[in-house]
N, C-alpha and C positions, 0 to 999 in steps of 0.2 A: 198312703203307701201304694195302693192300687193305682192311683192316679199317676204316680211317678213311673210305674212300669208301663202304663199305656203311652205316656208321653215319650218315654225312652224308646219304645217299640216303633212308634210313629216316626221319630227322628231317624232311627236306623233305616227304616224303609225308604224314607225320603233320600237319604244319602246314597243308598244302593241303587235306587231307581234313576239317579242322575248320571250313571256311568254310560259309556258307549256300548250299547247292546248290539250294534251291527258288526263290530269287529272289523270295520273297513270294507265290508262286502257291498256289492252293488245290489240294490233292492229295486223293486218295481216302482218305488216312489220316483225314480229317476226318469221314468217314461212319461213323456208329456206329448200329447197329440195336439198340434196347434189348431186343427179345425175339428170342431165338434158340432153336433146338431143344435146345441144351445147357443152357439155363436151366430149372431145375425150377420155380421160382416166378417169375411175371412181376412186374416192379416197375412201380409207377405212376410214369411219367416223362413229362414233356412232350415231344412229338415234333412235327416239322413235318408238314404235309399239303399236297400239291400238287393244286390243283383247276384243270383246264383249262376255258376257256369252250367249247371245241369240241375233241374228240379226233380228229375226222376233218374234213378239208377237201377239197372237190372243186374242182379248178382249172378244170373245164369242158373245153371243146374247144380243143385247141392244134393248130397246124400244125406238122408235123414240123420240128424245128430250132429251135423257139421255146424260150425259157426262161421259167419263171414262178416267182414267189415266194409262199410261204404263211407267214403269221405265226400262231403258236399262242400265245395269251395265257393266262396262268395267274396264280393268286394263292396265297399261303401262308395256308391257313386253320387251320393248327396253332398250337401254343403256343411252338415253338422256331424258331430261324433255319433256313431251307431252303438247302441247298447242292447245286447241280447239279454233279456230278462229270464227267459226259460226256453228249454227245448224239451218237448214231451212227445210221446209216441202213442199210437192207437192200440197197441197190444203189448202185453208183458214179455213177449218173445223178442221184442225189439227195444234196444236201450240206447239212449243218447249218452255216450261216454265222455265226450270231450268237446267243449266249445269255449270261445273266448269269454272270460269273466271280466274283462276290462273294455273300456270304450275303444271302438275301431274308428280311427280318424278318417276324414275324407280322403279318398283315393287309396286307402290301405285295404289289405285283404285278410281274410280269416278262413277258418274251416271248422266244420262240424263233423265229428266222428260218430257213426251209428253202427251198432253191432246187432246182427240178426242171428237168433238161435233156432235152428230148424228142428229141434227135438219136438216130436208129436205134431208136426206141421206138414204132412205129406200133401202133395198137390201144388196147384198154383197159389202163390202168396203175393198179396199186394198190401203193404203196410204204409200208414201215413205218419209223417213226422211234422210236428207243429212248432214253428219257430216264432216266439213272441219277442218283439223288439220295439224300439221307439220310432221305427220307420212307418211309412204310410203305404199300405195297410199295416196294422200292428201285428197281424198274424200271417205268416207265410206257410203254406202246406207243401211239403216235399213228399215224394213217394219212393218206396223201395220195393222192388219186384224180385221174385225168385220162383223157380220150379224145384220142388223138393221131391226126390224119389226115395222110396223106402220099400220094405218088404210087402206092403199092401198096395203098392202102386198098380194102377190098371194097365193092361197091355196098350191101350190107346195112348196113355201118357208116355210110355216107354217108346212107342213107335214115333210119336211126334218128336221126341228127343233125337232119335236116330236120323229122322228126316232133316232136322235142323242141322245136325252135325255134318251130314253128307253134302249139304248145299253150301257153296262158297260164300 
């Protein structure tokens, strides 16, 4: 009797494990780098290339507690579809909110939306955004800059803001 229960349990586990666990989502398994250190001879293969219109965005001056959004626009200038596997940030105050979850075909454009929360971040801020894709190189680093002023801001920071605003 115990043997029947074990066989029945194993059969159920086998059936359940055969389902589509991805749910149609893009995974990092789709990323393939055609040239690796283990390859002796590089093969001529079409690859995607990600080209950003700006790799650094300056949000300007923010009052502490404000949130601001930056949009990094890019295009696939390569010969193959571009797949963005992940977008991560260097700090919890910066979040990648929106990016394409589908392949970007050659010649097409896309955008990555990043939000910066200035709470508890007075002073100069420079945050990194890491875009992982099937392009070469596989990781592209973007930067986000901001000057956050708050109740504890120093007179030197406030003076530099006034000088910047008065210069055309």
